[in-house]
N, C-alpha and C positions, 0 to 999 in steps of 0.2 A: 597287672597282670602277666603272669610267665608266658612267654610264649608256647603257643600251642601246636605241635608239629601234626603233619600230615598223619604220620603214622610212625610209630618207636614199638624197638621189640618188647616184650611184656614179658617177662619171667613168673613162672608158676610159684617158684619156690621151692621146687624138688629137685631142680637140678643138680645141686650141689651135691646130692646125694647119689647120682650116678657117677657125676665127676670126679667125687671121691673114690668112689669104689674104683675107678680109672688107675687113681695114682694108687690107692691101698694095693692094688695088684701088679703094677707097673704095666698096665695094660695101657699105653699112652697112644702108638701108632706102629705099624699103621692101621692095623685092624685090631680084632678082640669080642669079647662078648658083648660090647653096647653097640657094636654094630650088627650084630649078628640079632640081637633083640629089634633094635631098632628096624630091621627089614622086615624081621617076623610079624611084629605089631602093625606096621605099614602095609605088608599083604593082607592082615587080618582087615583093616580100617577099610580098605580097597577093594577087597576082592581079588586083587591081580595074583595072577598063579606064580609068578616070579618079579623079584623085588629087588633093585641094587642100588646102596646107596652111594651117591658119587660127590665130588668136591665142587658141584654147583649145578644149577639146573642145564648150563650150557654145556659143560662138560657129558652131561646124559645127552642133549641131542646130536653132539658130536659122534657119541658112542652108536647112537642110532640111524643114524646115516652113513656111519662105516659098517654095521651090522648090514646095511641095504646094498653095500658096494658103490656108495656113490663115487663118481671118479670125476675128474678133470673136463670138460665138455659138455655132463649132461646137464638137466633143469631140474629144478625143485618149483613146486609152485607155493607160496607164502601169502597168507595173510599181510596186505601191506600194513593195517592199522595195528600196528605191534611196537615193545621194544624190540633194540636191532638184536638181542641176545638171542631170539627166535632165525637170526638169518645167517649169521656170522659165523656157527659150524659148516653150511654149506659153503661158505668162501674158505674157509681153512682148508677144503676137499678139492676145489679150483673148480665148483659147479656154479650155475647161473641161475640166479633166483628171477620168478616172472612173480611179479604180484597180484594179487585178484583182491578187487573191492570189498566192504563190507556192506551188511545191510543195514538197514537204516533203525530196525525193531531191536534184533540180537546184539547187534554192533561186530557179528563176529563175520565170518568170510560167507559170502551171498554166494548160494550154491547156485544162482543162476550167471553170475560173474565166473564161477567156476566152470560151469555147462559150457559157456563160450571158449575160454582158454582150453579147455579140452579137447574140443571139439575142432579148433584150429591146429595144435598139435597134433591129432591124430591123420590131419590132413597132411600136414609135413612128415609124418613119420616120425615126431620128435616129442613121444610123452615124456612126462617128467618121471624120476626115478621116484620120488616123492612127494607126497603133499603136507604140508605141515600148517594145522590149522593153530588158532590160538583161542582157547576161551578165556575171553577179557572180563577184567573186574568181576571174577566169580561168575560171570553170564556162560551158560552153554551155547554153542553155536547146534544149528539145527542137524543133530547128526545123522538123522535118519536119512537126510537128503543127499547129504555130503558122503555118507559112506555107500548111496546107491550109486551115486556118477564114481565115487573109488572103485567100487567092486565091478561095476561095467567096463572101466578102460582096464581092469586089474593091476589097480597102483596102491602101495601101504601110504597109512594113513599113520603120521606122528600127530598125538594131540599134547601142545604147550599146554600146560595146566599149572605150569608155575604159579598163575594169580588165582586159582581156583581149586585147590585141595579142599575134599569136603562138598564140594557141590556136585550134583546131579543131575542127568538127564534119563526120562522114563525110569526114575529109580537106580540106573547105573551110576557108579563112582565115574565122574572125569578123568580121564586120562587110561581107561579101561576099557576103551571100546574099539579104537582104533587099533593099528599092528603095535604100536609102541604109544606110552605114555609118560610125560615129564612134569615132575614137580619142583620146586624152587624153596630153600631154606634161606633165604637170605635173610638179610635185618630187616627188610620191610614185609615181609610176607605175613601171612598168616600166624606160622608157624616159624620158628628159627631156629638152625645150628648154628648162629653167627655167618656161616657162608656152607652152602652145602645144597645138595639136591638128589633127586632119586630118577631112574629109569625105571618103569615100569612095562609089563605085559602079561600078555596070557600065555605067552610060549616060554614055557620055562626053560626050555633049550637058548632060546636066543640071549636071555639074561645070563644065562652059564658062559656064553661066549663072551657077551659083555664085561661079565665079570674078569674073566682072562684076558682081557684086550685092556681093560682100566687098571689091572697090577701090572705094566711092561710088559703082558704076552710072554708071561714068564713061563716055559712048558713045565709041565710035571716030570722031574730030572733031579738026580743027586750033585746036580750043578747049573750054571745060568746058561739055559738055550734057547734059544729063541728063533723062531721061523717068520714072524709077523711083524708089523711095527705095533707097537703099544705104548700105552697112555700112563700117566703116572695120575687117576681119577679116583681113586676112593677116597671115602671120608674116612677121618681118624676115628678112634676108639672115643676120645674126650669128647667131641665133638658130636658124636652120635648120643654121646650121655645126656647132651642139652636135650637133642631131639625126642628120646624115651618121653622125658618131663612135660616136653610141649605136647607132645602127641597126645599124652594122657588129658590132656584140658583143651583138645581142638574144637569139641563139639561146644564148649564154653565159650572159646572166643568167637566162633561162628554165630550164638546166639546173640554176643555182645556186638558183635558186628552188625547184625540184620539188624538190634533194638537201636543202634546208632542211627541206620538209614532210616527205619520207622519214624523217626521223632523229626530228622531233616523233613520226610517226606508231608507227616501230619501237618508239619509248621506253614507250607507252603503249597499244598495242594492244591488250592484254590487261588495260586500267584501265577498268570498266565505267562511272566517273565522266566519261570523253572518246569524243566520237565527231568525227569528222573527215569533212568535205565528200568526198564520195564524187567520184571523176573516170567520170562515166557513159560507159557503154557507147558506144562508136564516137566520143567523144570525147576530146581532148588538154586538158590543163589548163595554163595556164601559172606556176598556183600563186603570180598576184600577192602576195595575202596568205596564209599558214598559219591555216585559222580552224576552232575547235571549237564543240562543242555541249556545254553542263555540264549534268550532273544531281544533285541533291540539294545543291548550292551555287551562289550566286547568283555569276553572273559580275562585280558591281560590287564584289562581297566578293573575287574573286581580284584582279581590277585593281588594286583598291588596295592588296592586298598585295603584289603584282609591283610597284608604283611604289616599296615601303620598301624591295625589293631593289635598285631601280634599274634595273628592267626595265618598257619603256612597254608596254602594250596597249592595246588598244582594242575596245569596245563593238560588233556588227554594227549596220548600220542603222537608224535608227529607223524605220518603217513612216511612209509619207506620208500617209493615213488617217487616222494617231493624230496628225498635226501640228496645232496650233492654227490656221494658216494655211488648211488645207482640212477643217475642221471640219464643211461643208456639203458637203463633195465626195459623189457618187456610189461606194461599195465592192461590188465583187464577191468572196465568199470562196469556197474551192476548198470548203469544206465547209459543212452545213448551221447546224453551228454552231461559235465558234470559226475560227481565222485562223491559216494556216501561218504567214504573214510576224510574228503578234504573236509565236507561239513561238519563233521563229528570235531575234526580238529579245531576248526573255525571258531565252534559255539558250546566247546567242553571244557569242564574244569569237575577236577576232583576235591574235594572235601576233608576237613579232618577224619579219620577214621580210626584211629589208634583205640584198643579194647582199656586204655587207660584213664579215656574221657571219662569225666563228670557229668553229672546232669546240668551243672552249674556251668561247665565248659561250652556243652551242647547249645543249651539256651543262650549262653552270651556270643556263640558266632552265630546263630540265628537272628539275633537282634542284632548284630552289625550286618551281617548279610542282608538285611531287610531294609536297612537304613542307606547301603550303598545301590541297590535295586529300584530304589523307590522311585 
């Protein structure tokens, strides 16, 4: 059997039409009709008032923090259980991250740990400039609790929804609840533009300012005039064409992802060795990756054994507060002793979740996994 990957790009078959339009009209870069349409379609899908297509999700976070006037010496509160791309833009601006533990049920930022960190920061007169929460593996954080805390202390929230396009919290699309939201269209995401992202907000004026900054902060003049530092963060017209076609099949992709998850869950529902990330009440999870926690067996061992069977899997995110880069960073745990984020990393595994998986491949993965954990 051929190697079964964790997740790979899945083309809809309609991408070439929009790419060809870009070539036929010579709208290659930097912008063009495909970018305009992709942004408009994404606004319609998410319900956001403003959308800016960017070169990456990381670029979108950087723009959001720039709009919030993050400066050297400021602090940013961040989920510890995430990929480093959630944190790097704060470092670009010279800010200091403070890491917040996860919950054991949603795996997202713990409101309990966040409340501790905010109380300490207020006592020190050092409140953060922003809170960056991450909706992990398609699952929403507890946004009511997080937004109540953020509003109490008047701190803007950036939703890193790179993994969660199409997921909802109480009927609202993730990424549209906080001050800013970001999406990623990297090759492993639920839809892709090969590389790209988006910044969204219900404040359309802020998105227009981001649009200006993302295009080298070129002012409206008959010559090149600049009064602010800008960036080269716009998505190309060619790549936006891929995004248009991908967005057309997003709901189909989500349905397939959920079907894969349900197949795994049904197979191992009565197996005490595996537990699955639950779908929290009043939320809808796009199931970007099917993830499990293992009891009595190390996930590294399972990953190695699956690889021998031609099946790719991956450990969950290594918490940021345990990374060498952040060895001196402050960290607030939900618990008096221990850490939920550390526990998730020590027990967690991502299973193959590509939308091209066949029923036979899913059955094979389940069979091999059952043998390994027996």
